[in-house]
N, C-alpha and C positions, 0 to 999 in steps of 0.2 A: 253113315259117314265112313269112308274107306280109311284104311291106315295111312295111305299116301297123303290124303288131304289133311289129316290130323298132324302129321309130321311137318308138313309145310307151314301150317298156321303156327305151330309151336316155335318153329325156327324163326318166323317173322317176329313173334312177340319177344323172343330172347334178343334178337338183333336190335330192337328198338330201345332196350334198357341200356344206359351207359354203364360201363364197367367201373369198378372202384378205383382202379388206377387212373382212369380219365378224370374222375371227380377230384382225386388228390392232386393230379397235375393242374387242374383248373384252379383249385383252391390255393395251391402253392404259387401259381402264376399271379392270381389276384392279390395274394398277400405280398408278393414281391413288388407288384406294381404299386400297391398302397404304401409299402415301406419306402420305395424309391421316391414316390411322390411326397411322402411326409418328410423324408430326409432332405429332399430338394427344397421343400418349403421352409424347413428349419434352417437349412444352409443359406437360403436366400435371405431369410429374415435376419439371420446372424450377421451375414456379410453387409447388409444394407442398414440394419438398425441395431441388432442385438449386441454387437461387439462394442458399440459406443455407449451402452447403458451401464450405469453404476448404481447398485441398489444395496440397501442394508435394512435389517429389521431392528437395529439398535438406534431407534429414533423416537422422540417423544414430543408431545405438544407442550409448549411453554408460553408463559405470559409474564410481562414485567409487573408483577404484583407489588403493591405498595403496602408496607407494614404501617399500621396506624398506632402511634404511641403519643401520650400526652407530653407536653413540654413543661408542665408543672405538676407537682404532687397535690393530692387532695382526695376527697371522698366523691364518688360518682353520685350526682344528684338525679340524673335522668339519662336513660338510654332511649334513643329515638329511632333505632333501626333493629330489625330482627335478623335471624339467621338467613343467609342466602338471599338477602333482599337487594334489589338493584338500587343504586344510588347515583346521583349526579355530582359533578365537581362543585364544591362549595356547600353541599347539603350538610346540615348539622347531624352528626352521628351520636354524640353524647355531650353531656354538660357536667362539669365539676362544680361542686359547691363553691360559689364565688364570694361569700360573705367576708372571709378573711382577706381576700384580695381587694375588695372594695374598701375595707378599713385601711389596708396598707396604702392604697392609692390616695385616700383622704389625708392620711398623715404625710405622705410625700408632697401633696399639694400645699399643705400647711407649712411645711419646711421651705417650699419655694416662696411662699408669701413672706415668711420671716426673712429669708435671704434677700428678697427684693427690698424689703423695708430697711435692712441694714445698708444696702447699697445706696438707697435714697438718703439715708441719714448722713452717710459719709459725703455724698455729693453736696448736701446742704452745709456741712462743716467746711468743705473746701471752698464753697462760695462765700461763706461767712469769713473765712480767713483772709480774703483779699482786703476788706476794710480794715482788719486788724493790722495787716502789713502797712497799709497806707497811713494809719494812725501812728504806728511805730516809726515810720519814715519821717512823719511830721515832727514827732518828739525829738528825733535825732537832729533835724534842722534847727528846731528851737533851742535845743541844748547847745548846739554848735554856735549859734548866735549869742547865747548867754556867755559862753566861754570866751568868745572874741571880745565881747563887751568887758568882761572881767579882766582880760589881759590888757586891754586898752586903759581901763581904769587903774590897774596896777602900774602901768607905765607912767601915766600922768602923775600918780601920787609919788612914784619914785623921783620924778623931777622936782616935785615940791619938797621932798625930804632932802634932796641935794641942796636946795636953796634955803633950807632951814624953816620953811613955812609949814611943814606937816607935823603931825603928832604921831606918837608911837601907836596909840589906840587905833587911829585911822589906818595906819599901815597894816596893823594886824587884821582889821576888818576887810581891807581890800585883798589881803593875802588869803583869808578864809573864804571870801567870795570866789576867788579864782579856783581854789581847790574844790569848792562845792560845785562850781560850774563844770569843772573837768570830770568830777565823779558823776554828775548828772548826764554828761555826754556819753560816758562809758556805759551807764545804765541804759540809756536810750538805744545805744548801738547794740547792746546785748539783747534788749527786747526785740529789736528788728531782726537780728540773726535767729532768735528763737522762733519768731513768727514765720520767718521764711523756711526754717527747717521743719516746722510743724506741717507745712504743705507737703513736704516729702513723706513725712510719717503718715499723713492722711491719705496720700496717693497710694502708698504701699498697703495701707489698711483697706482701701477701696479695691485694689487688685485682689487682695485675699478674699474680700467679701464677694467680689465678682466670680472668683473661682468657686467659692462655696455655693453661689447661686447656680452656676453651671452644673455643679455636682448634684444639687438638689433637683434641678430640672431633669438631669439624666436619671436620677432615682425615680422621679415621677413618671418619666417616659417608660422605664422598665416596669414600674408598677402597673401602668396602663396596659403594657404588652402582656404582662402576666395575667391581668384580668381578662384580656381577650383570649388568652390561651385556654381559659376554662371552657371555652366553646370549641369542641373538637369537630372539625369538618373534614369532608372527603376531598382529597387533593385532585382526584381524577374520576371520570365516569367508570363504573364497574359494578361488580357484585360483591357483597359482603361475605367473607369467609373467615373461619377460625375465630369467631366472636367469643371472647372469654370474659367480658366485663358484665357486672351486675350492679343494680342500684344499691348504694350503701357500701360498696367495695372501696377500700383505700388503695389508690394506685400511686406508684412512684413515677417520677418523670423518666421517660424512656422505656417504660414497661409496655410490651406488646399487648394491645387490646383486641385487635382484629386485623384483617387484611382486606384490601380492596383489589379485586382481580378484574382487569379490563378484558372481558371475554370477546370484545369486538376487535381486539388487536393481538390475537394469539399468533404464534409462529411455531415452527418446528426446528428442533436441534437434532441433527443426525450425526452420529459418531461413525464416520467412515474409516475403514482401515487406511493406513498411509499408502498402501499399494494401490488403492483405488483413486487417489487424488491426483494422479499424473496429469490428467486433462480436465479436471474439475475447475471451473472458473466462475466468478461472480457473474450473474446475469443469465446463466444457462437455465433452460426450462426444466421443470420438475413435475412429475406425476406422483401423487401421494394417495395411499389408501390407509385410512384410519381404522383400527380394529373394531371400533364401535359402529362404523358405517362401512362395512365391507363391500356393499353393493354400490358405493359411490367412489368415483375417482376424482380427486381434487387436483387443481393445477396451481403451480406456483413457480418461483424461480430462486436460484441460489443468491442469497443476499451477501454473504461474506463467509470467509473461512477463518477459524481461530488462528491467532498468531503462534500458537504452540499446541502440542498434544495435551490431552487431559492429564497425563501423568505429570507434566511440568507444573501444573497448578495444584497438585495434590498437597495435602497438609504435610505429609512425610514422603517427599520424593525419594526414590531408591538411589543408593550410591553404588553405581556399577564399577567403581574403581577398586572396590575391595571384595574379597570372597569370590565365590563362583558366579559365573554369568550365564544366564539363559536368555537368548534373544526372543523377544515377544513382539509381535506386530503391534505397533501403537495405533491408537485411534485419535483422529482429529475432529473436533466438533465443527459442524457446518451449519450455519443458520439459513433456514429456508423460509421465505415469506410467501404467504398464500395470496394468489391473485384471484382465486375463486372464493367468493363470499357466500356461497349457497348454504354453508353450515355455520354461518356467523351466529354466535350465541349458543350453539350446541356443542362445540368443541370445548373440552375442559383441559386445563394444564395437567400433565401427567399421563394423558392417554397415549397409547402406543401407536406408532405409525410406521409405514413402510414406504420410503421415498425412492424414486427412481430418477436419476439425473441423466439427461441426454447430452452427451459431450460431442456429438457428431460435428457440429459446426466448428468447434475448437480444433478437433483432430484434423478435419479437412483443411482448415486454414493453416495450421502448422505444417501439414504435409505440403501444401502449395508454396508456403514460404521457404521450406527446406529445398524444394525442387527449384524454385526461382534462384535461390542463392547458389545452388549447385550449377545451374545453367550459366550464371554470370561469373562463376569462378574462372580464373585464368587457366588456360590449358598449357601443359608442358610443351617445350620446344616452340612456344609462340603460336601454337595451333589454336 
């Protein structure tokens, strides 16, 4: 092989290899293209969707748990549910020893029977008093008739005494008979008044006995309720949690025994910054990611916004009128209801979530309203 031929082949091979500067320029161009494409995609997404989204990681799964507490005090006789057990509304959770309550109910019912007997006795006395009044009335009539006869007899004998035909003894007898008849009438009238007034007394006594009967019945009803309260039931469907009662344990009325958590009715409470709520409204769609199920996106909607920030409901709200003031962005709780039930029964209250609210529809509607108002506004100079 000649030197000329070798030189030509070497030159051809060198010319086929790209230079480093060309590679750098190509890589830079490719990177620039990708960067522009990525920025364009990001910008497009932000303009069309991203700028309307509000998100926060200060959100948690919640449920309206029901605290189970007895209405009466006593010893736990039986516990009929275990830890984390599912229960139905009306299902018996535990029973309190009911022997004392049964005895109290029996005594209350006996008091009711005694009060009823007292009322019946007074009713009988009132009924019996009517013949007594009738008899007293008849005695008054008879005494009045005797008095009139004695008065007539006295008048006749006075005439005889004037004519000289009467005797002093007979005059004394007619006078005594008149006084006796008068006294008899007064006695009969007093008896009638007493009989009539006794009706009022018996009526008052019956009203008192009737009130005592009502009270005895109320006590019996309360005793019956207390007996029913010894059976502790679940008010809602859910899962038992925080169970702290044991057989033989003495519990006071109102003591927390357990909680029933309705896992099929969980929701999310998200604490958004006040600056994020400008366009957040009830009914807007929400996408949620729960930390325990990061590969699942749940769907829901905004149910409502709290009437005040969380700070307003704090036990000790700060008084900014005194001392130094540092402005802090407040957070307002937003309730989010799940429309997606694919994780029903798996979500637990207290789990962390990241909701994203889509406010686009509200923003667009407000923009159109503002534009329409501006278009309809009167122009200066009548134009």
